MOPAC internal coordinates of N, CA, C and O (Angstrom, degrees):
PM7 1SCF
backbone

  N    0.0000 0     0.00 0     0.00 0    0    0    0
  C    1.4504 1     0.00 0     0.00 0    1    0    0
  C    1.5251 1   108.40 1     0.00 0    2    1    0
  O    1.2310 1   119.89 1   -44.29 1    3    2    1
  N    1.3177 1   117.81 1   135.71 1    3    2    1
  C    1.4509 1   121.89 1   179.63 1    5    3    2
  C    1.5176 1   110.34 1   -86.22 1    6    5    3
  O    1.2310 1   121.38 1   -17.82 1    7    6    5
  N    1.3192 1   114.96 1   162.18 1    7    6    5
  C    1.4635 1   119.62 1   179.06 1    9    7    6
  C    1.5233 1   110.82 1   -59.15 1   10    9    7
  O    1.2310 1   120.13 1   140.65 1   11   10    9
  N    1.3265 1   117.36 1   -39.35 1   11   10    9
  C    1.4645 1   120.36 1  -179.10 1   13   11   10
  C    1.5159 1   111.12 1   -60.81 1   14   13   11
  O    1.2310 1   120.32 1   147.14 1   15   14   13
  N    1.3305 1   116.99 1   -32.86 1   15   14   13
  C    1.4565 1   120.19 1  -179.86 1   17   15   14
  C    1.5201 1   111.23 1   -71.93 1   18   17   15
  O    1.2310 1   119.95 1   157.94 1   19   18   17
  N    1.3478 1   117.70 1   -22.06 1   19   18   17
  C    1.4594 1   121.75 1  -177.73 1   21   19   18
  C    1.5208 1   112.94 1   -85.86 1   22   21   19
  O    1.2310 1   119.62 1   150.23 1   23   22   21
  N    1.3089 1   118.33 1   -29.77 1   23   22   21
  C    1.4540 1   122.00 1  -176.77 1   25   23   22
  C    1.5256 1   110.94 1   -93.77 1   26   25   23
  O    1.2310 1   120.25 1   -54.43 1   27   26   25
  N    1.3274 1   117.12 1   125.57 1   27   26   25
  C    1.4602 1   118.95 1   176.98 1   29   27   26
  C    1.5292 1   110.03 1   -68.88 1   30   29   27
  O    1.2310 1   121.37 1   -28.26 1   31   30   29
  N    1.3127 1   114.98 1   151.74 1   31   30   29
  C    1.4621 1   120.25 1   179.83 1   33   31   30
  C    1.5168 1   109.58 1  -137.20 1   34   33   31
  O    1.2310 1   121.50 1   -17.01 1   35   34   33
  N    1.3147 1   114.73 1   162.99 1   35   34   33
  C    1.4593 1   121.62 1   177.19 1   37   35   34
  C    1.5172 1   107.51 1  -130.56 1   38   37   35
  O    1.2310 1   120.46 1   -44.19 1   39   38   37
  N    1.3237 1   116.73 1   135.81 1   39   38   37
  C    1.4599 1   121.38 1   179.39 1   41   39   38
  C    1.5208 1   109.02 1  -115.59 1   42   41   39
  O    1.2310 1   121.29 1   -38.61 1   43   42   41
  N    1.3241 1   115.14 1   141.39 1   43   42   41
  C    1.4617 1   120.21 1   176.41 1   45   43   42
  C    1.5166 1   109.01 1  -142.56 1   46   45   43
  O    1.2310 1   121.00 1   -25.25 1   47   46   45
  N    1.3179 1   115.69 1   154.75 1   47   46   45
  C    1.4610 1   121.73 1   175.19 1   49   47   46
  C    1.5160 1   106.79 1  -105.45 1   50   49   47
  O    1.2310 1   121.02 1   -57.54 1   51   50   49
  N    1.3223 1   115.65 1   122.46 1   51   50   49
  C    1.4508 1   120.19 1   179.59 1   53   51   50
  C    1.5242 1   110.27 1   -71.75 1   54   53   51
  O    1.2310 1   119.83 1   -29.12 1   55   54   53
  N    1.3232 1   117.92 1   150.88 1   55   54   53
  C    1.4609 1   120.34 1   175.99 1   57   55   54
  C    1.5282 1   110.73 1   -63.16 1   58   57   55
  O    1.2310 1   120.63 1   -23.60 1   59   58   57
  N    1.3123 1   116.39 1   156.40 1   59   58   57
  C    1.4708 1   121.35 1  -178.87 1   61   59   58
  C    1.5194 1   111.62 1   -55.32 1   62   61   59
  O    1.2310 1   120.00 1   141.90 1   63   62   61
  N    1.3328 1   117.61 1   -38.10 1   63   62   61
  C    1.4647 1   119.67 1  -179.38 1   65   63   62
  C    1.5265 1   112.56 1   -67.54 1   66   65   63
  O    1.2310 1   120.18 1   167.17 1   67   66   65
  N    1.3260 1   117.26 1   -12.83 1   67   66   65
  C    1.4668 1   122.16 1   175.73 1   69   67   66
  C    1.5274 1   111.20 1  -108.55 1   70   69   67
  O    1.2310 1   119.94 1  -166.44 1   71   70   69
  N    1.3066 1   117.72 1    13.56 1   71   70   69
  C    1.4593 1   122.07 1   175.77 1   73   71   70
  C    1.5141 1   114.95 1   110.81 1   74   73   71
  O    1.2310 1   120.06 1   159.87 1   75   74   73
  N    1.3319 1   117.50 1   -20.13 1   75   74   73
  C    1.4526 1   120.72 1   178.51 1   77   75   74
  C    1.5176 1   114.84 1    69.87 1   78   77   75
  O    1.2310 1   120.00 1  -165.92 1   79   78   77
  N    1.3312 1   117.61 1    14.08 1   79   78   77
  C    1.4573 1   121.44 1  -179.31 1   81   79   78
  C    1.5229 1   110.89 1   -77.42 1   82   81   79
  O    1.2310 1   121.56 1   -17.44 1   83   82   81
  N    1.3288 1   114.62 1   162.56 1   83   82   81
  C    1.4607 1   121.51 1   170.35 1   85   83   82
  C    1.5222 1   107.08 1   -95.62 1   86   85   83
  O    1.2310 1   120.86 1   -40.75 1   87   86   85
  N    1.3322 1   115.96 1   139.25 1   87   86   85
  C    1.4566 1   121.64 1  -179.45 1   89   87   86
  C    1.5257 1   108.46 1  -128.39 1   90   89   87
  O    1.2310 1   120.78 1   -48.12 1   91   90   89
  N    1.3252 1   116.11 1   131.88 1   91   90   89
  C    1.4550 1   122.18 1   175.52 1   93   91   90
  C    1.5269 1   107.05 1  -112.29 1   94   93   91
  O    1.2310 1   120.70 1   -53.05 1   95   94   93
  N    1.3344 1   116.27 1   126.95 1   95   94   93
  C    1.4615 1   121.77 1   180.00 1   97   95   94
  C    1.5289 1   109.80 1  -119.60 1   98   97   95
  O    1.2310 1   121.26 1   -29.65 1   99   98   97
  N    1.3220 1   115.19 1   150.35 1   99   98   97
  C    1.4602 1   122.44 1   175.75 1  101   99   98
  C    1.5251 1   107.63 1  -109.95 1  102  101   99
  O    1.2310 1   119.32 1   -72.86 1  103  102  101
  N    1.3341 1   118.91 1   107.14 1  103  102  101
  C    1.4591 1   121.01 1  -176.62 1  105  103  102
  C    1.5302 1   113.83 1   -57.08 1  106  105  103
  O    1.2310 1   119.67 1   149.79 1  107  106  105
  N    1.3190 1   118.23 1   -30.21 1  107  106  105
  C    1.4610 1   121.04 1  -178.68 1  109  107  106
  C    1.5247 1   113.01 1   -78.48 1  110  109  107
  O    1.2310 1   120.07 1   164.20 1  111  110  109
  N    1.3367 1   117.48 1   -15.80 1  111  110  109
  C    1.4590 1   120.94 1  -176.87 1  113  111  110
  C    1.5314 1   108.18 1  -130.82 1  114  113  111
  O    1.2310 1   120.52 1   -95.84 1  115  114  113
  N    1.3291 1   116.61 1    84.16 1  115  114  113
  C    1.4660 1   120.31 1  -179.00 1  117  115  114
  C    1.5263 1   111.48 1   -55.87 1  118  117  115
  O    1.2310 1   120.96 1   -41.29 1  119  118  117
  N    1.3114 1   115.77 1   138.71 1  119  118  117
  C    1.4533 1   121.11 1   179.32 1  121  119  118
  C    1.5084 1   114.65 1    87.52 1  122  121  119
  O    1.2310 1   120.09 1   169.48 1  123  122  121
  N    1.3077 1   117.43 1   -10.52 1  123  122  121
  C    1.4656 1   121.36 1   178.17 1  125  123  122
  C    1.5233 1   107.81 1   -93.82 1  126  125  123
  O    1.2310 1   120.71 1   -64.26 1  127  126  125
  N    1.3244 1   116.24 1   115.74 1  127  126  125
  C    1.4605 1   118.98 1  -178.29 1  129  127  126
  C    1.5148 1   111.45 1  -150.58 1  130  129  127
  O    1.2310 1   121.56 1   -16.76 1  131  130  129
  N    1.3162 1   114.61 1   163.24 1  131  130  129
  C    1.4582 1   122.37 1   175.37 1  133  131  130
  C    1.5094 1   108.48 1  -122.66 1  134  133  131
  O    1.2310 1   121.06 1   -30.82 1  135  134  133
  N    1.3289 1   115.59 1   149.18 1  135  134  133
  C    1.4604 1   121.22 1  -177.85 1  137  135  134
  C    1.5225 1   108.61 1  -134.65 1  138  137  135
  O    1.2310 1   120.73 1   -33.88 1  139  138  137
  N    1.3301 1   116.22 1   146.12 1  139  138  137
  C    1.4524 1   120.30 1   176.76 1  141  139  138
  C    1.5136 1   112.02 1  -164.62 1  142  141  139
  O    1.2310 1   121.47 1   -14.56 1  143  142  141
  N    1.3281 1   114.80 1   165.44 1  143  142  141
  C    1.4654 1   120.54 1   176.69 1  145  143  142
  C    1.5223 1   111.28 1   -72.62 1  146  145  143
  O    1.2310 1   120.42 1   155.37 1  147  146  145
  N    1.3360 1   116.80 1   -24.63 1  147  146  145
  C    1.4628 1   121.93 1   177.93 1  149  147  146
  C    1.5249 1   108.17 1  -126.53 1  150  149  147
  O    1.2310 1   120.61 1   -15.77 1  151  150  149
  N    1.3133 1   116.44 1   164.23 1  151  150  149
  C    1.4510 1   120.41 1   176.56 1  153  151  150
  C    1.5124 1   111.89 1   -59.56 1  154  153  151
  O    1.2310 1   120.55 1   140.40 1  155  154  153
  N    1.3312 1   116.56 1   -39.60 1  155  154  153
  C    1.4614 1   120.93 1  -179.58 1  157  155  154
  C    1.5283 1   111.13 1   -64.92 1  158  157  155
  O    1.2310 1   120.65 1   137.84 1  159  158  157
  N    1.3443 1   116.36 1   -42.16 1  159  158  157
  C    1.4682 1   119.78 1   178.41 1  161  159  158
  C    1.5206 1   110.58 1   -64.17 1  162  161  159
  O    1.2310 1   120.35 1   138.55 1  163  162  161
  N    1.3248 1   116.94 1   -41.45 1  163  162  161
  C    1.4593 1   120.75 1   179.43 1  165  163  162
  C    1.5220 1   111.04 1   -64.26 1  166  165  163
  O    1.2310 1   119.99 1   140.50 1  167  166  165
  N    1.3210 1   117.62 1   -39.50 1  167  166  165
  C    1.4650 1   120.57 1   179.31 1  169  167  166
  C    1.5239 1   110.89 1   -66.95 1  170  169  167
  O    1.2310 1   120.03 1   139.66 1  171  170  169
  N    1.3195 1   117.55 1   -40.34 1  171  170  169
  C    1.4671 1   120.40 1   177.97 1  173  171  170
  C    1.5284 1   110.17 1   -64.82 1  174  173  171
  O    1.2310 1   120.36 1   137.01 1  175  174  173
  N    1.3235 1   116.91 1   -42.99 1  175  174  173
  C    1.4581 1   121.09 1   178.27 1  177  175  174
  C    1.5248 1   110.52 1   -64.43 1  178  177  175
  O    1.2310 1   120.20 1   142.37 1  179  178  177
  N    1.3243 1   117.22 1   -37.63 1  179  178  177
  C    1.4627 1   121.93 1   179.57 1  181  179  178
  C    1.5254 1   111.34 1   -64.70 1  182  181  179
  O    1.2310 1   120.21 1   140.69 1  183  182  181
  N    1.3236 1   117.20 1   -39.31 1  183  182  181
  C    1.4749 1   119.50 1   177.97 1  185  183  182
  C    1.5294 1   110.21 1   -61.24 1  186  185  183
  O    1.2310 1   120.63 1   136.98 1  187  186  185
  N    1.3329 1   116.41 1   -43.02 1  187  186  185
  C    1.4637 1   120.37 1   178.75 1  189  187  186
  C    1.5261 1   110.62 1   -66.61 1  190  189  187
  O    1.2310 1   120.44 1   139.13 1  191  190  189
  N    1.3327 1   116.76 1   -40.87 1  191  190  189
  C    1.4641 1   120.73 1  -179.89 1  193  191  190
  C    1.5214 1   110.93 1   -64.43 1  194  193  191
  O    1.2310 1   120.27 1   137.76 1  195  194  193
  N    1.3275 1   117.08 1   -42.24 1  195  194  193
  C    1.4544 1   120.29 1   179.76 1  197  195  194
  C    1.5234 1   110.44 1   -62.83 1  198  197  195
  O    1.2310 1   120.07 1   135.92 1  199  198  197
  N    1.3075 1   117.47 1   -44.08 1  199  198  197
  C    1.4691 1   120.42 1   178.25 1  201  199  198
  C    1.5246 1   110.20 1   -60.11 1  202  201  199
  O    1.2310 1   120.25 1   137.85 1  203  202  201
  N    1.3402 1   117.13 1   -42.15 1  203  202  201
  C    1.4680 1   121.00 1   179.61 1  205  203  202
  C    1.5302 1   110.81 1   -66.19 1  206  205  203
  O    1.2310 1   120.06 1   138.89 1  207  206  205
  N    1.3246 1   117.49 1   -41.11 1  207  206  205
  C    1.4700 1   120.81 1   178.52 1  209  207  206
  C    1.5245 1   111.07 1   -63.11 1  210  209  207
  O    1.2310 1   120.31 1   135.80 1  211  210  209
  N    1.3148 1   117.01 1   -44.20 1  211  210  209
  C    1.4676 1   120.67 1   179.98 1  213  211  210
  C    1.5267 1   110.80 1   -67.12 1  214  213  211
  O    1.2310 1   120.05 1   141.35 1  215  214  213
  N    1.3405 1   117.51 1   -38.65 1  215  214  213
  C    1.4679 1   121.15 1   176.48 1  217  215  214
  C    1.5279 1   110.83 1   -63.61 1  218  217  215
  O    1.2310 1   120.51 1   140.22 1  219  218  217
  N    1.3362 1   116.63 1   -39.78 1  219  218  217
  C    1.4682 1   120.39 1  -179.91 1  221  219  218
  C    1.5261 1   110.65 1   -64.92 1  222  221  219
  O    1.2310 1   120.22 1   138.38 1  223  222  221
  N    1.3160 1   117.18 1   -41.62 1  223  222  221
  C    1.4614 1   120.28 1   177.24 1  225  223  222
  C    1.5319 1   110.74 1   -62.08 1  226  225  223
  O    1.2310 1   121.26 1   137.08 1  227  226  225
  N    1.3250 1   115.19 1   -42.92 1  227  226  225
  C    1.4664 1   119.92 1   179.31 1  229  227  226
  C    1.5250 1   111.00 1   -62.42 1  230  229  227
  O    1.2310 1   120.62 1   140.76 1  231  230  229
  N    1.3374 1   116.41 1   -39.24 1  231  230  229
  C    1.4596 1   121.10 1  -177.83 1  233  231  230
  C    1.5191 1   112.44 1   -64.36 1  234  233  231
  O    1.2310 1   120.11 1   153.48 1  235  234  233
  N    1.3230 1   117.39 1   -26.52 1  235  234  233
  C    1.4645 1   120.15 1   178.61 1  237  235  234
  C    1.5319 1   111.42 1  -105.51 1  238  237  235
  O    1.2310 1   121.15 1  -161.41 1  239  238  237
  N    1.3217 1   115.40 1    18.59 1  239  238  237
  C    1.4719 1   122.34 1   176.74 1  241  239  238
  C    1.5303 1   113.43 1    58.20 1  242  241  239
  O    1.2310 1   120.54 1  -144.36 1  243  242  241
  N    1.3258 1   116.58 1    35.64 1  243  242  241
  C    1.4674 1   120.29 1   174.40 1  245  243  242
  C    1.5182 1   107.97 1  -106.95 1  246  245  243
  O    1.2310 1   119.95 1   -48.76 1  247  246  245
  N    1.3056 1   117.71 1   131.24 1  247  246  245
  C    1.4613 1   119.35 1   177.85 1  249  247  246
  C    1.5321 1   110.30 1   -70.29 1  250  249  247
  O    1.2310 1   120.41 1   -36.83 1  251  250  249
  N    1.3021 1   116.82 1   143.17 1  251  250  249
  C    1.4741 1   118.42 1   178.21 1  253  251  250
  C    1.5287 1   109.41 1   -70.31 1  254  253  251
  O    1.2310 1   120.28 1   -28.43 1  255  254  253
  N    1.3201 1   117.07 1   151.57 1  255  254  253
  C    1.4625 1   118.84 1   176.46 1  257  255  254
  C    1.5243 1   109.02 1   -65.99 1  258  257  255
  O    1.2310 1   120.39 1   -33.34 1  259  258  257
  N    1.3136 1   116.86 1   146.66 1  259  258  257
  C    1.4591 1   117.83 1   178.68 1  261  259  258
  C    1.5198 1   110.90 1   -69.03 1  262  261  259
  O    1.2310 1   120.27 1   -35.83 1  263  262  261
  N    1.3322 1   117.09 1   144.17 1  263  262  261
  C    1.4619 1   119.38 1   176.50 1  265  263  262
  C    1.5277 1   109.94 1   -66.75 1  266  265  263
  O    1.2310 1   120.60 1   -37.18 1  267  266  265
  N    1.3061 1   116.47 1   142.82 1  267  266  265
  C    1.4658 1   119.21 1   174.85 1  269  267  266
  C    1.5249 1   108.65 1   -81.98 1  270  269  267
  O    1.2310 1   121.42 1   -17.42 1  271  270  269
  N    1.3135 1   114.89 1   162.58 1  271  270  269
  C    1.4642 1   119.98 1   179.43 1  273  271  270
  C    1.5236 1   109.84 1   -66.50 1  274  273  271
  O    1.2310 1   121.21 1   -37.88 1  275  274  273
  N    1.3031 1   115.29 1   142.12 1  275  274  273
  C    1.4669 1   120.06 1   175.67 1  277  275  274
  C    1.5225 1   109.47 1   -78.71 1  278  277  275
  O    1.2310 1   121.67 1   -33.91 1  279  278  277
  N    1.3102 1   114.40 1   146.09 1  279  278  277
  C    1.4689 1   118.93 1   175.27 1  281  279  278
  C    1.5221 1   108.41 1   -72.77 1  282  281  279
  O    1.2310 1   120.87 1   -37.30 1  283  282  281
  N    1.3131 1   115.95 1   142.70 1  283  282  281
  C    1.4712 1   119.12 1   179.64 1  285  283  282
  C    1.4999 1   110.67 1  -112.06 1  286  285  283
  O    1.2310 1   120.10 1   180.00 1  287  286  285

């Protein structure tokens, strides 16, 4: 299982006046997000962003926050 599969995420479509992009956020890791013209692009970007965020935490010897439980 990849780290992205462990962390819950939320996707939203911004209004046209804010660019109309899709944004994926990880509630457990503030500031870590993915953006794209489509939901699929945003999700792919989010997976890369999450990996980079977790690598950055590791590089400074900070443990990543634990993933919260997914809603069922």
